[in-house]
MDTraj code that builds the backbone (N, CA, C; nanometers):
import mdtraj as md
import numpy as np

residues = "MET VAL ALA TRP THR GLY ASP SER SER LYS CYS SER GLU CYS VAL ALA CYS SER VAL GLU GLY ARG SER SER MET ASP ILE LEU ILE SER TRP ILE THR TYR CYS ASP ARG ARG GLY ASN TYR THR ASN TRP MET ARG PHE LYS GLY ALA VAL LYS THR LYS THR GLY SER SER LYS LYS THR ILE ALA ASN GLU ILE SER THR LEU LEU ARG SER HIS GLY LEU HIS ARG ASP GLY PRO SER VAL LEU ASP LYS ILE ALA ARG LEU ASN ALA SER PHE ILE GLN ALA LYS GLY TRP GLU ARG GLN THR GLY GLN GLY LEU LEU ASN ASN VAL ARG GLU ASN PHE ASP SER GLN SER GLN ALA GLN ARG ASP GLU ALA LEU ALA GLN THR GLU ARG".split()
xyz = np.array([
    [16.6152, 2.3902, 10.3301],
    [16.6354, 2.3542, 10.1910],
    [16.6442, 2.4813, 10.1066],
    [16.7277, 2.4788, 10.0080],
    [16.7484, 2.5920, 9.9180],
    [16.6305, 2.6019, 9.8210],
    [16.5885, 2.7239, 9.7915],
    [16.4789, 2.7456, 9.6963],
    [16.5178, 2.6937, 9.5582],
    [16.4186, 2.6585, 9.4792],
    [16.4422, 2.6051, 9.3455],
    [16.5164, 2.7040, 9.2560],
    [16.5014, 2.8316, 9.2829],
    [16.5713, 2.9327, 9.2031],
    [16.6960, 2.9844, 9.2737],
    [16.7250, 2.9325, 9.3925],
    [16.8365, 2.9820, 9.4719],
    [16.9633, 2.9002, 9.4622],
    [16.9587, 2.7855, 9.3967],
    [17.0791, 2.7044, 9.3824],
    [17.1413, 2.7298, 9.2452],
    [17.2578, 2.6715, 9.2221],
    [17.3268, 2.6959, 9.0959],
    [17.4118, 2.5756, 9.0588],
    [17.3990, 2.5313, 8.9348],
    [17.4764, 2.4187, 8.8854],
    [17.6243, 2.4556, 8.8825],
    [17.7061, 2.3632, 8.9288],
    [17.8500, 2.3883, 8.9316],
    [17.9254, 2.2862, 8.8462],
    [17.8541, 2.2181, 8.7613],
    [17.9110, 2.1104, 8.6802],
    [17.9891, 2.1685, 8.5621],
    [18.1196, 2.1453, 8.5588],
    [18.2024, 2.2000, 8.4506],
    [18.1729, 2.1330, 8.3167],
    [18.1169, 2.0124, 8.3195],
    [18.0846, 1.9422, 8.1957],
    [17.9599, 1.9981, 8.1286],
    [17.8878, 2.0874, 8.1979],
    [17.7607, 2.1382, 8.1475],
    [17.7756, 2.2466, 8.0421],
    [17.8982, 2.2915, 8.0178],
    [17.9181, 2.3983, 7.9202],
    [17.8620, 2.3566, 7.7847],
    [17.8791, 2.2314, 7.7488],
    [17.8299, 2.1832, 7.6196],
    [17.6786, 2.1932, 7.6077],
    [17.6088, 2.1738, 7.7191],
    [17.4625, 2.1818, 7.7133],
    [17.4109, 2.3118, 7.7747],
    [17.4980, 2.4064, 7.7934],
    [17.4673, 2.5414, 7.8435],
    [17.3850, 2.5414, 7.9721],
    [17.4221, 2.4550, 8.0639],
    [17.3488, 2.4460, 8.1899],
    [17.4279, 2.5063, 8.3054],
    [17.5576, 2.5234, 8.2903],
    [17.6402, 2.5702, 8.4017],
    [17.5866, 2.7006, 8.4595],
    [17.5730, 2.7037, 8.5906],
    [17.5251, 2.8228, 8.6593],
    [17.3742, 2.8367, 8.6647],
    [17.3029, 2.7418, 8.6096],
    [17.1568, 2.7493, 8.6098],
    [17.1000, 2.6828, 8.7346],
    [16.9830, 2.7293, 8.7752],
    [16.9185, 2.6769, 8.8961],
    [16.8401, 2.5492, 8.8664],
    [16.7953, 2.4845, 8.9731],
    [16.7098, 2.3659, 8.9586],
    [16.5862, 2.4000, 8.8763],
    [16.5275, 2.5169, 8.9029],
    [16.4077, 2.5590, 8.8294],
    [16.4389, 2.5761, 8.6811],
    [16.5524, 2.6382, 8.6485],
    [16.5910, 2.6560, 8.5079],
    [16.5985, 2.5218, 8.4358],
    [16.6635, 2.4268, 8.5002],
    [16.6812, 2.2954, 8.4374],
    [16.5482, 2.2221, 8.4276],
    [16.4648, 2.2309, 8.5306],
    [16.3332, 2.1665, 8.5268],
    [16.2480, 2.2252, 8.4143],
    [16.2451, 2.3572, 8.4025],
    [16.1668, 2.4213, 8.2959],
    [16.2225, 2.3828, 8.1594],
    [16.3544, 2.3762, 8.1464],
    [16.4146, 2.3321, 8.0198],
    [16.3715, 2.1903, 7.9863],
    [16.3667, 2.1045, 8.0879],
    [16.3242, 1.9659, 8.0657],
    [16.1785, 1.9630, 8.0209],
    [16.0922, 2.0369, 8.0916],
    [15.9490, 2.0374, 8.0603],
    [15.9228, 2.0917, 7.9205],
    [15.9965, 2.1951, 7.8822],
    [15.9684, 2.2634, 7.7551],
    [16.0560, 2.2158, 7.6404],
    [16.1280, 2.1050, 7.6596],
    [16.2064, 2.0504, 7.5498],
    [16.1130, 2.0203, 7.4338],
    [16.1495, 2.0671, 7.3169],
    [16.0645, 2.0511, 7.1985],
    [16.1407, 1.9713, 7.0928],
    [16.0802, 1.8639, 7.0433],
    [16.1468, 1.7850, 6.9405],
    [16.1301, 1.8507, 6.8029],
    [16.1835, 1.7875, 6.7010],
    [16.1802, 1.8453, 6.5652],
    [16.0395, 1.8672, 6.5119],
    [15.9438, 1.7908, 6.5602],
    [15.8051, 1.8049, 6.5129],
    [15.7271, 1.9069, 6.5948],
    [15.7911, 1.9691, 6.6914],
    [15.7234, 2.0694, 6.7724],
    [15.6464, 2.0119, 6.8900],
    [15.6745, 1.8875, 6.9254],
    [15.6059, 1.8245, 7.0388],
    [15.6864, 1.8433, 7.1668],
    [15.6177, 1.8760, 7.2728],
    [15.6826, 1.8841, 7.4033],
    [15.6856, 1.7429, 7.4608],
    [15.7784, 1.6632, 7.4098],
    [15.7774, 1.5201, 7.4389],
    [15.7936, 1.4884, 7.5869],
    [15.8797, 1.5587, 7.6564],
    [15.8987, 1.5273, 7.7983],
    [15.7733, 1.5578, 7.8785],
    [15.7122, 1.6745, 7.8530],
    [15.5915, 1.7122, 7.9272],
    [15.4785, 1.6152, 7.8961],
    [15.4606, 1.5820, 7.7689],
    [15.3535, 1.4907, 7.7306],
    [15.3782, 1.3530, 7.7919],
    [15.5030, 1.3123, 7.7966],
    [15.5367, 1.1846, 7.8584],
    [15.5020, 1.1882, 8.0072],
    [15.5321, 1.2995, 8.0730],
    [15.5008, 1.3112, 8.2151],
    [15.3502, 1.3129, 8.2378],
    [15.2770, 1.3850, 8.1522],
    [15.1318, 1.3954, 8.1670],
    [15.0614, 1.2647, 8.1291],
    [15.1324, 1.1744, 8.0614],
    [15.0734, 1.0455, 8.0274],
    [15.0167, 1.0383, 7.8872],
    [15.0351, 1.1437, 7.8084],
    [14.9812, 1.1423, 7.6728],
    [15.0686, 1.0612, 7.5781],
    [15.1934, 1.0444, 7.6111],
    [15.2843, 0.9646, 7.5295],
    [15.3346, 0.8504, 7.6168],
    [15.2956, 0.7313, 7.5814],
    [15.3355, 0.6146, 7.6605],
    [15.4705, 0.5630, 7.6108],
    [15.5561, 0.5331, 7.7033],
    [15.6833, 0.4730, 7.6671],
    [15.6663, 0.3217, 7.6667],
    [15.7622, 0.2539, 7.6074],
    [15.7560, 0.1077, 7.6047],
    [15.7558, 0.0501, 7.7459],
    [15.8224, 0.1198, 7.8360],
    [15.8298, 0.0705, 7.9731],
    [15.7098, 0.1145, 8.0553],
    [15.6275, 0.2048, 8.0017],
    [15.5114, 0.2530, 8.0756],
    [15.5506, 0.3304, 8.2000],
    [15.6481, 0.4183, 8.1862],
    [15.7002, 0.4949, 8.3000],
    [15.5905, 0.5708, 8.3729],
    [15.5960, 0.5645, 8.5047],
    [15.5010, 0.6388, 8.5868],
    [15.5560, 0.7790, 8.6135],
    [15.4710, 0.8664, 8.6659],
    [15.5165, 1.0006, 8.7018],
    [15.6286, 0.9926, 8.8053],
    [15.6161, 0.8977, 8.8961],
    [15.7188, 0.8803, 8.9989],
    [15.8526, 0.8427, 8.9355],
    [15.8494, 0.7511, 8.8394],
    [15.9715, 0.7092, 8.7707],
    [16.0336, 0.8260, 8.6958],
    [15.9500, 0.9025, 8.6262],
    [15.9999, 1.0166, 8.5496],
    [16.0544, 1.1239, 8.6436],
    [15.9876, 1.1473, 8.7558],
    [16.0373, 1.2448, 8.8538],
    [16.1738, 1.2018, 8.9069],
    [16.1923, 1.0721, 8.9252],
    [16.3227, 1.0220, 8.9691],
    [16.4284, 1.0413, 8.8607],
    [16.3895, 1.0282, 8.7327],
    [16.4818, 1.0559, 8.6221],
    [16.5251, 1.2026, 8.6257],
    [16.4291, 1.2916, 8.6491],
    [16.4598, 1.4348, 8.6562],
    [16.5515, 1.4614, 8.7751],
    [16.5245, 1.3959, 8.8866],
    [16.6090, 1.4099, 9.0050],
    [16.7521, 1.3672, 8.9730],
    [16.7669, 1.2578, 8.8998],
    [16.8992, 1.2101, 8.8591],
    [16.9667, 1.3118, 8.7674],
    [16.8902, 1.3694, 8.6754],
    [16.9434, 1.4731, 8.5863],
    [16.9944, 1.5920, 8.6681],
    [16.9146, 1.6355, 8.7640],
    [16.9553, 1.7482, 8.8481],
    [17.0820, 1.7146, 8.9269],
    [17.0873, 1.5929, 8.9810],
    [17.2062, 1.5512, 9.0567],
    [17.3303, 1.5491, 8.9679],
    [17.3119, 1.5117, 8.8409],
    [17.4266, 1.5086, 8.7490],
    [17.4819, 1.6487, 8.7238],
    [17.4032, 1.7498, 8.7549],
    [17.4472, 1.8890, 8.7413],
    [17.4837, 1.9496, 8.8767],
    [17.4959, 1.8638, 8.9784],
    [17.5363, 1.9101, 9.1107],
    [17.4242, 1.9709, 9.1929],
    [17.3008, 1.9447, 9.1539],
    [17.1843, 1.9983, 9.2253],
    [17.1131, 1.8830, 9.2948],
    [17.0658, 1.9055, 9.4146],
    [17.0107, 1.7954, 9.4938],
    [16.8613, 1.8126, 9.5178],
    [16.7828, 1.7433, 9.4387],
    [16.6367, 1.7371, 9.4529],
    [16.5972, 1.5906, 9.4427],
    [16.5126, 1.5457, 9.5343],
    [16.4679, 1.4067, 9.5270],
    [16.3409, 1.3968, 9.4418],
    [16.3056, 1.2744, 9.4068],
    [16.1886, 1.2498, 9.3221],
    [16.0601, 1.3121, 9.3740],
    [16.0268, 1.2928, 9.5032],
    [15.9037, 1.3529, 9.5550],
    [15.9011, 1.5059, 9.5452],
    [16.0168, 1.5705, 9.5662],
    [16.0174, 1.7172, 9.5559],
    [16.0002, 1.7610, 9.4106],
    [16.0512, 1.6817, 9.3167],
    [16.0313, 1.7118, 9.1743],
    [15.8832, 1.6975, 9.1396],
    [15.8216, 1.5891, 9.1862],
    [15.6777, 1.5699, 9.1626],
    [15.5966, 1.6863, 9.2181],
    [15.6289, 1.7276, 9.3393],
    [15.5580, 1.8381, 9.4033],
    [15.5764, 1.9677, 9.3247],
    [15.6992, 1.9950, 9.2812],
    [15.7258, 2.1190, 9.2074],
    [15.6503, 2.1199, 9.0750],
    [15.6495, 2.0086, 9.0031],
    [15.5770, 2.0027, 8.8760],
    [15.4273, 2.0203, 8.8997],
    [15.3748, 1.9592, 9.0047],
    [15.2319, 1.9745, 9.0358],
    [15.1989, 2.1206, 9.0645],
    [15.2858, 2.1882, 9.1387],
    [15.2630, 2.3302, 9.1696],
    [15.2734, 2.4171, 9.0440],
    [15.3716, 2.3887, 8.9596],
    [15.3848, 2.4636, 8.8342],
    [15.2618, 2.4435, 8.7466],
    [15.2146, 2.3200, 8.7401],
    [15.0968, 2.2900, 8.6591],
    [14.9736, 2.3619, 8.7136],
    [14.9571, 2.3623, 8.8456],
    [14.8427, 2.4318, 8.9063],
    [14.8489, 2.5817, 8.8773],
    [14.9680, 2.6395, 8.8855],
    [14.9840, 2.7822, 8.8543],
    [14.9518, 2.8096, 8.7083],
    [14.9957, 2.7192, 8.6207],
    [14.9688, 2.7353, 8.4780],
    [14.8189, 2.7291, 8.4502],
    [14.7509, 2.6326, 8.5103],
    [14.6060, 2.6188, 8.4906],
    [14.5337, 2.7425, 8.5420],
    [14.5754, 2.7924, 8.6567],
    [14.5139, 2.9132, 8.7123],
    [14.5365, 3.0332, 8.6195],
    [14.6571, 3.0467, 8.5675],
    [14.6872, 3.1581, 8.4765],
    [14.6073, 3.1466, 8.3470],
    [14.5960, 3.0256, 8.2929],
    [14.5172, 3.0070, 8.1700],
    [14.3706, 3.0393, 8.1947],
    [14.3192, 3.0016, 8.3116],
    [14.1810, 3.0346, 8.3458],
    [14.1602, 3.1843, 8.3528],
    [14.2542, 3.2530, 8.4126],
    [14.2460, 3.3987, 8.4222],
    [14.2514, 3.4605, 8.2828],
    [14.3386, 3.4070, 8.1985],
    [14.3525, 3.4586, 8.0622],
    [14.2228, 3.4414, 7.9828],
    [14.1518, 3.3326, 8.0071],
    [14.0294, 3.3031, 7.9314],
    [13.9086, 3.3838, 7.9774],
    [13.9191, 3.4453, 8.0921],
    [13.8054, 3.5230, 8.1407],
    [13.7772, 3.6372, 8.0440],
    [13.6498, 3.6711, 8.0331],
    [13.6094, 3.7734, 7.9363],
    [13.6360, 3.9137, 7.9844],
    [13.6523, 3.9327, 8.1124],
    [13.6684, 4.0674, 8.1651],
    [13.5350, 4.1372, 8.1854],
    [13.4257, 4.0633, 8.1711],
    [13.2929, 4.1229, 8.1824],
    [13.2714, 4.1877, 8.3189],
    [13.3254, 4.1282, 8.4235],
    [13.3107, 4.1875, 8.5567],
    [13.3724, 4.3262, 8.5639],
    [13.4882, 4.3423, 8.5005],
    [13.5511, 4.4743, 8.4973],
    [13.4663, 4.5734, 8.4200],
    [13.4124, 4.5301, 8.3066],
    [13.3270, 4.6191, 8.2270],
    [13.2027, 4.6592, 8.3049],
    [13.1440, 4.5653, 8.3772],
    [13.0253, 4.5970, 8.4576],
    [13.0573, 4.7016, 8.5636],
    [13.1737, 4.6892, 8.6297],
    [13.2126, 4.7879, 8.7308],
    [13.2295, 4.9262, 8.6699],
    [13.2903, 4.9328, 8.5530],
    [13.3084, 5.0622, 8.4867],
    [13.1729, 5.1227, 8.4539],
    [13.0828, 5.0405, 8.4006],
    [12.9488, 5.0911, 8.3661],
    [12.8746, 5.1408, 8.4899],
    [12.8817, 5.0644, 8.5991],
    [12.8141, 5.1053, 8.7231],
    [12.8690, 5.2382, 8.7734],
    [13.0014, 5.2514, 8.7728],
    [13.0626, 5.3763, 8.8183],
    [13.0266, 5.4917, 8.7257],
    [13.0265, 5.4641, 8.5964],
    [12.9942, 5.5682, 8.4989],
    [12.8491, 5.6124, 8.5141],
    [12.7585, 5.5157, 8.5285],
    [12.6162, 5.5478, 8.5412],
    [12.5862, 5.6251, 8.6686],
    [12.6662, 5.6027, 8.7735],
    [12.6393, 5.6706, 8.9005],
    [12.6924, 5.8142, 8.9022],
    [12.7765, 5.8480, 8.8057],
    [12.8276, 5.9845, 8.7991],
    [12.7243, 6.0769, 8.7358],
    [12.7273, 6.1996, 8.7781],
    [12.6382, 6.2981, 8.7164],
    [12.6976, 6.3413, 8.5827],
    [12.6159, 6.3988, 8.5001],
    [12.6632, 6.4473, 8.3703],
    [12.7739, 6.5507, 8.3901],
    [12.7628, 6.6331, 8.4928],
    [12.8650, 6.7347, 8.5194],
    [12.9999, 6.6696, 8.5514],
    [12.9991, 6.5583, 8.6289],
    [13.1232, 6.4885, 8.6618],
    [13.1856, 6.4274, 8.5366],
    [13.1025, 6.3706, 8.4492],
    [13.1532, 6.3119, 8.3249],
    [13.2132, 6.4201, 8.2360],
    [13.1454, 6.5357, 8.2284],
    [13.1965, 6.6465, 8.1475],
    [13.3307, 6.6952, 8.2017],
    [13.3420, 6.7028, 8.3340],
    [13.4667, 6.7471, 8.3972],
    [13.5796, 6.6476, 8.3695],
    [13.5504, 6.5184, 8.3812],
    [13.6510, 6.4154, 8.3538],
    [13.6956, 6.4216, 8.2088],
    [13.6025, 6.4415, 8.1175],
    [13.6348, 6.4520, 7.9758],
    [13.7207, 6.5750, 7.9502],
    [13.6871, 6.6855, 8.0127],
    [13.7629, 6.8096, 7.9953],
    [13.9066, 6.7930, 8.0446],
    [13.9256, 6.7185, 8.1537],
    [14.0601, 6.6973, 8.2075],
    [14.1450, 6.6138, 8.1131],
    [14.0845, 6.5187, 8.0459],
    [14.1616, 6.4349, 7.9533],
    [14.1993, 6.5104, 7.8273],
    [14.1237, 6.6144, 7.7936],
    [14.1523, 6.6920, 7.6729],
    [14.2604, 6.7963, 7.6958],
    [14.2971, 6.8247, 7.8197],
    [14.3981, 6.9272, 7.8503],
    [14.5356, 6.8842, 7.8167],
])
top = md.Topology()
chain = top.add_chain()
for i, resn in enumerate(residues, 1):
    res = top.add_residue(resn, chain, resSeq=i)
    for name in ("N", "CA", "C"):
        top.add_atom(name, md.element.get_by_symbol(name[0]), res)
traj = md.Trajectory(xyz[None], top)
């Protein structure tokens, strides 16, 4: 199977929506990050379940809609692979946000430990080198 970033839309009708030549990943990210006039990420919220549709669409149904969208651009991804890709993207996002929220205290502690273990002469030498 071709990687999500390794394929390319060949749909000549896509010029109007500026999708021609874009990968499955490009189109999926565009779908996820679509923002309405009020600044809501309606597609993502709909997928996450925060916005209920009249039909009560499930994640599986929405993934199949995305699969159909991709197929309309000449890209072949089935519903389960779309679900899997979104789950992986979400897990990566959560991991990155967790890393971003860390205070960095562990790094500061390591610097302090290394600094405290140096002799005054070593600190003076390091300071002198930075002033050169």
